[in-house]
C-alpha positions, 0 to 999 in steps of 0.5 A: 946141830938141828936144836941149835938151827932151830933155836937160831931160827926162832931167835930170827923170827922174833926179830923180825916180829919185833921189827914189824911190830916197831914199824907198825906202831910208827906208821900208826903214830905218824898217821895220828900226827897226820889226822891231828894236823888236818883236824887243827887245819879245819878248825883254823879254817873255821874260825877264819870263815866265822871271822870273815862272815861277821865282817870283823874289822881288820884292826881286830885281826892284827894281834896274829902270831908274830905281831904279839909285841904290836898287840899289847900297845894296841889293846891299851890304845884301843881300851884307852880310847873307848873303854871297850874291854871285849874288843880289846881283849881280842888284840890279845887273843890266842891267835896273837900267842901271847897266852892266858896271862896276857888275855886276862890283862884286861879288866880282871885284876883290879876291878871294873874298868881296870887294866893290868898293863901286860908285861911286853908293854910294861917293858917298854915303861920300865925302859923309859924309866930306866933312864930316870931311876937311879936304883935301876941304873945302879943295878939294885935287886928287883924282886917280883913279889907274889904276896903283900908281905915278903921276908928278905933274908940277910946274914946278920953276923960276920964271916970269919976265916977258917981255923987251922986244925991239927991232924984228927983235931976237931973242927971249929965252928962258925954257924951263920946267922940270918935276919928276916928283913919283913917288907909289906908292899904299899900302894902308890897312886896318881891321876892324869886327865886326858882330852878326849880330842888327844885320844882320838888324835892318832897322828899324836899317839896316845900310847907313847905319850902315856908311856913317857908320862907313867914312866916319869912318874914312876921314875921319881917315886922309886928314885925319891923312896929308895934313897931317903924314904923312912921305912915306915908305910913307904921304902926304906931309903938308903939314908935310912937304912945304912950305917948312918953314923958311919963317918963324920966329916971332921978334923980327923976325917976330911974337914977343916975345924969349921966343918969345911970339906977338904980334898981327902973327904971322898978317900975318907968315905971310901975307906969306911966301907968295908973291903968286901963291898967296895968292888961294885959300890956306887956313890949316891948324893945330891947334884949340889954335893956332887959338884962340891966334891968335884971342885974341892981344892988343895989350897985356896990358889985356883985352879988348884983342884983336887980332883983332877990332881988326884985323878980321883974324878972323871966323866965317862959317858956324861957321868961322874966317877969318883975314885973309879966309882959311878955317882948317882943323883937324887935331888931330894937328899940333903945338902951338906949340913951339920948333923945331916947324912948327904952323902952314901957310898954302898954296894947296890946288891944290898938294896932290894926293890919289891914290886908287887904286881907292876902298873895298874890303870883304871879308866874313869869316863864319867868324873870329867865327862862334861869337860870332854875328858877321861881320867886315868887313875894309875897305881902301883905296889912297891916297897923296898929296904936296905938288906945289910946295913953295913953295905952302905956307909953315910957321910955325915957333915960336921 
């Protein structure tokens, strides 16, 4: 009995010792945390005092925690007006909570005088661009590349159905096969000349104007090349990489003997696309072709239009839909002509738009200095490719 009491006593003593040790460790950790907080507060107070002693301009203190989104626009505006990289970088200082990447946005990626637009400011440009860029509206894949050449793997053989096997029978095989779609990013450039008065005029506001200007350029570039680019030193457009001889509108498929489209032309192309791609597919054509399809008639007796009668066309929020799928326009797509592809139907998941580094801007205050102007050189690196040919079918005029 005495032995048992001794064992219990020692166990209690060990438990109390461990408990006390844990309490001591927690107290030590809490003291270290408080010391660290005090050190941080001391450093922050020292930095604040240093700034006040230097009488830093109020405008340089705007990039504080919580104001980070405005810091991007402010930094760009100051840099555009003055070309002063040192002061502009302070808008993206650590006090703004913006991170090392954004603080390096000025002047380091593209040579002296260059500005790589930070992500949040660039997001505003993309938001404006979305209203005009059909591939982004349609929902194509956008891939942020980290290298100059990108391989986009895609299946190059069709997948079959599974095979029934007898009990203890051998498994059938259907090995997938992939093709590597190699894409090299290309540079696209343009320049913009701005008067010094415009840059200095805060009422007009250069930064929002510049965003709209660049957004229109980027949108037009994307829309053009992703539709009809040749794929040689530029994007491979849908009308190049898709199934370019999928359907010819002839007497067997939606046209009369003279090549004039009939009411069932849209149905002919719709059902040419494989069933697996139809759900989520979109139409791509010029505005003139959209009007042509929308006003097809059953007979020559107006206004017996095919589209309303068959309920195959309707407007939703200002956009035309054919057979329940949205229509996107690009003005440079060919009009209806014999032997020419002029309308596409396909799934946007099977087009990939590749961005290399977003937008970069170089400020040139010298070339036009005698005219009281500043020149801005804009460039982006981008490319794109149809990843599965069968996912895009092209209608060809007879």
